[in-house]
N, C-alpha and C positions, 0 to 999 in steps of 0.2 A: 504494500500500500504506500502510495506517495505521501509525503508530508506537505505537498502543495495543495492544500485543501481550500475549498471556497469559504469565504468569510463574509459575514453580514453583521447587522446590528439590530437590536430590538428598538423599535420606534414607538411602541404603544403596548399596554397590557390592559385587559378588560375581563369583567366577570358578568355572569348571568345569574341573578337571584330572583326569587319570587317577588313580584311587585316592583322590580327595579326598572321596568320599562312599560310604557303604555302601548307600544307598537305591537309586540308579539312576545310570547313567553321566553323565547330563546335569544332575543336581542340583548346585547351586553351593554355595560356602562364602563367608562374608564376607571382605572384604579391606579394608585401610586406604585404598587408592586404586587407581585403574586408570591405566595409562599406555598409550594407544592408539597403534598405528601404522595404516597404511592397510589392513592385513589384519585389524584388530580388536584383540583383547586378546592380546598375545604369550603363548603357552602355554595359552590357553583352547581347549577342545575344538572350538569353533566358529570359531576364527580361520582366516583364509586369504583370499586374493584370489579363489579359486574354490571351488566346491562341486560335488558330484555330483548330477545329477538323480535324483529319487525319486518317492514317491507324491504329492508336491505338484504334480508336472508329469505328469499321467496321459497327456498327448498326446505325451510324449517317451520314447524308450527309456531304461531305467535306466542310470545310471552316466556319462552325458555330463557334460563339464565346463562349468559355467555360472558367470557372475559371482556371487560370494558376496553375496547380498542379505540374508543372515541372520547377520551377524557378531555382533550383540548383541541381547539381549532386554530389554525394559523393562516394568515393571509399576507399578501405582498402588496405594497402600495403601487408598484408599477402595473401589476395585473388589475388591481382595483380601478386604476385610471383608465385602463383599456376597456374594462366592462362598462364604466361610466360613459365613455365615449360612444360605445355601441348602443347605449340606452338613451343617448342625448341628455345626459345628466352632467351638471358641472362638477360633481364629486360623488363618490360612493363611500360613505363612512363605514369602516370595518364593523362598527357596532351593529349596523343593520343586518349584517350577515352572521351575527353570533360569534365574531372572532374573540379569542382569548389573547392572541399574540399577533402583532403586526411586525413583520421582519423585512428589512430592506437589505439589498445587496447580494442576495443569492440568486444567480441566474436561473431562468426556467423553473421558478419556485414550485409551481403546481406539478412539475414533472420530476421532482426529486423522488428517487426510487424508494419504494417501501423497504424497510429494513435498515435504511440510513438512520443515523443519529444526528441530532442537533445539540451541540454542547454549548452551554451558556455561561458567560462570565470568565474571569481570569485573564491572564496575560500570555498564556501559552501559545496562542495563535495557531494551534494545530500541530505543533512540534513538541516532541517529548511527552511528559506526563501531564495529564489534565490537572489544572489548578483552579478550575471554575467552581460553579455552585450547583448546577442542575443539568441533567441530560434527558432529552426526550427522544423517543423512538418514533420514526415516521411509519405510520400504519397503512395509510392509503391516501389516494387522491379523494377529495371531498366532492362527490358528485353534486352539481346544482340541482335544486329541487324547488317545487312550488312554495314550500313553506318559507324559504328565504325570499322567494319572489313576492309572496304576500306581505312580508315585512317591508320590502322596498316599495311596493305599491302603497302600503299604508303611510309610509313616511313621506312619499311624494304626492299623494293624492291622485296617482295615475294608475287606475285599475288594470290596464292592459299590461303593466310591467310584471304582474304575477306570472304570466306565461312567457313574456319576452325575456325576462331575466334568465330563465333556464337555458335558452339558446345563446344569449349574449355571454353568459359565464362559462360556456363550454371550454374546457382545458385551462381555465383561469380561476377556479373556485378555491384553490388552496389545499391544505392538508389537514388530516386528522392525526393526532398523536397520542401516545401514552407515556407515562412517566417511567423512565429507567432509574435515574438517580434523583431523589427528591431534594428540593432546595428552593431558594428564592430566585426570582427573575424580575428584573426591573428595566424600564427604558434606559437605553444607553449601554446595556450589556452587549458584549461581543457575542456573536454566534458563529460557531465553526461547524461546517458540514462534514460528517464522517460517513463516507459511503459504506454500503454493505461489504463485508469481507467475502471475497470470492473464494470458493472452495479450491484447494490445491489439487492440481491434476497429478495423479500418481504415475 
């Protein structure tokens, strides 16, 4: 594995709590910092070691208990700006899409491979031993859905965006993550992308 790893920075952190937003239950609000445990963000609507199966697992009965691979949601400002342009909006705040993290500087953010890690904080810069505070595992690309579209429609007063968002956000919707190393994350923290380790060929 090369030490020339992609580097970014946290530009915003957000939480979703009951009653925190009038737009939609999953819409987030800004926070000064996040303190993660292995269930995610304490008090956040998506926190938990497990979650229930649903429409994302059409091969399973609804309501089964699964490992929670959707503890946090991360977005990129460059991709948000592109979605906003496609929807003819001046801006698209990450809160409307339920983001917990806004991360700038990592190219092709929504295409980061599952199994990658995002390492937060410290001065190591991807070389040597990690000296930061938290590590998140990239679980999957976060597929656009009408739920997020409804939040955008509610915020803008444009009902047609419920459906238009799904198309406009294709390949730009960000990532869902789970906690590998629990710890704090705050705006200004460095982010280092650690790609998945390829198996050695024998």
